N, C-alpha and C positions, 0 to 999 in steps of 0.2 A: 742701201744708205751710204756705203763706201763710195760707190760710183757717183752718186749725186753729190756727195761731199767733195769729191775730186772736181766735179764740174763747178761747184760753188767756189772752190779755191781758184779755179781757172779764171773766174769772172771778177774776183775782188782785187782791189788795188793795194790794200794794206791788210795784213793779217794781225789781229790784235787778240789779247787774252779774252776780252768779252766775246769776240766772234768765235773763238775756239770753244769757249764754254757753251755759247748758244747752240752751235751746231751739234756738239756732243749731247747736250741736255735734250734738245728737241728730238733728234733722231733716236737717241738711246731711250728717252722717255716714251716716245710713241711706239717704238719697237717692243717695249715692255708693257705698255698700256693695252695695245690691241689684243694680245693673247689673253689678257685678263678679261677684257670685254667678251671675247669669243668664248672663253672658258665658262663664264656665267650665262651667256646666252645659250650655250650647249647646242642641243640638236633642234631647238625651237625654230631657228632661222638658218640652219645649216645649208640647205639647198639654195636659198636666196643669196647668202654671203658668197658661196662658191660661184654662183652664176654671175654676180655683179662685180666682184672685187677686181678682176682684171680690166673691166671696162672703166671703172673709176680711176684706177692707177694709170691706164693708158691716156685717158682724157686729161688728167691733171699734169702728167709729165709732158704730154704734147703741148698743152697750153703754156706751161712754163718754158719749155724748150723753144717754142715759137716766139715767145716774148724775148728770150735771150738772143735769138737769131735776129729779130727785128731791131733790137737795141744795138747789136754789133754792126749791122748794116747802116744804121743811122749815125753811129759814132765812128764809122770806118775812116772818115776823113781826119779823125783825131789821132794821127799817128804819133804824136808826142805824149803818149800815155805815160803818166807818172805813177809808178808802182807804190809810191808813198802817199798818194792821194786816197782819202777814205771813200769807199763805196757807200752812197747815200741810202739806197733801198735794199741792198742785198740781204740784210738780216732783219727786215721788218716783220712784224707779227703775221701779216697775211702771207708773205712769201714763205716764212719758216713753217707756219702751220700747214700750208698747202704741200710743201715738200715733205714734211714729216708724215702727213697722212698718205701721200702718194707712195712713199717708200715703205709704209708699214701696213697698208690695207690688207695685204694677203695674210698678215699675221693674225687677223681675226679667225681665219679658218684653222690656223695652227692652234689657237686657243680652244677651238671646238675639239680638235684632235686631242689636246691635252686633257680635256674633260673626259673623253671616251677612254683614254688610256690610263686614267687615274694618276696623271703626273702630279707631283708635288709642285704646285703653281708658284709658291714664293721663291724657292731656290731657282726655278726655271727662269722667272722674270728678272731676278737679280743678275743671273748669268747673261741673259739677253741684253739687259740694260748696260752692264759694264762692257761687254764685248762690242756692242754697237757704238757706245760712247768712244771707246778707244779707236775703233776702225774709222769712225767718222772724223775724229780729230786728225788721225793720220792722213786720211783722204783729203781733208781741207789743206793741210800743209803741203802734201804732194802736188795737189792742183795749183796751189799758190806759187810754188817754185817754178812749175812749168808755165803758169800764166804770166808771170813777170818776164820770163825768158822769151816767151813767144806771144807777147801781149797783143800783137796786131790781129790775130785770129782766134785767140783763146776763148772769147765769149761765144763766137760763132761755133767753134768746135764743141764747147760745152752744151750749147743748145741742141746741136745735132745729136750728141750722145744721149741727152735726156729723151729726145724723141725716139731714138733707137731702143733705149731701155723700155720705154712705154710700148713700142711695137713688139718687142721680144715678149713682154708679159702678155700682150694681147694674143699673139700667135701661139704661145705655149698653151694657153687656155682654150683656144678655139681649134687648133689643129690637133693637139695632143689629147684632147678630151674625147 
C-alpha cells in the first residue's frame, strides 16, 4: 500500500486533505477488511484464496500501471505541467477501489492464518488499519514531492512501478511456491 501510495503521489498535481484522507481510509480500510473476511472464511476456501490472490493482484496492478503509462505518453507533450492543478480522476471510486483491492488481496490469506492461530482479530485489524493509514499518507506525500519535482516522467515511472509490484507478487507466488 505504501508503494502504491507513492505512485499515486507521483501522479497527482495537487495534494489536498481530502486526497490524503481518501488514500489512508481506502488502503487502511481494505488492509483491515480483507483479514476479517479471510478470518471468517477460514479454511473453507483456503486453497482457492492462496491460488488466486497473486493473479488478481498482478492483473489489477498491471491494468492500472498500464493506464498510467498510457496517460503519461499521451500527456508527454504537456511539459508545462502545473503542480497546483487538480487531478480529475486520480481518486475516483473505481480507481481507489481497484487499488485498495489490489494492495490488500493477499491479506485474505492472512485472515485465514489469523483464524488458525487464534489471533484476537479486533486488535490485529485496528493495528493493521492505523499502520496502513499512516504509511499510505506518508507514501502519498513522498510521491507528491518527487512528482512535482520530476513531473515530466513521474506518471510513467509510477505506472512502471505498479506493474513491477504486480510482477513481483506473481513471481513470488509462482516461483517460490
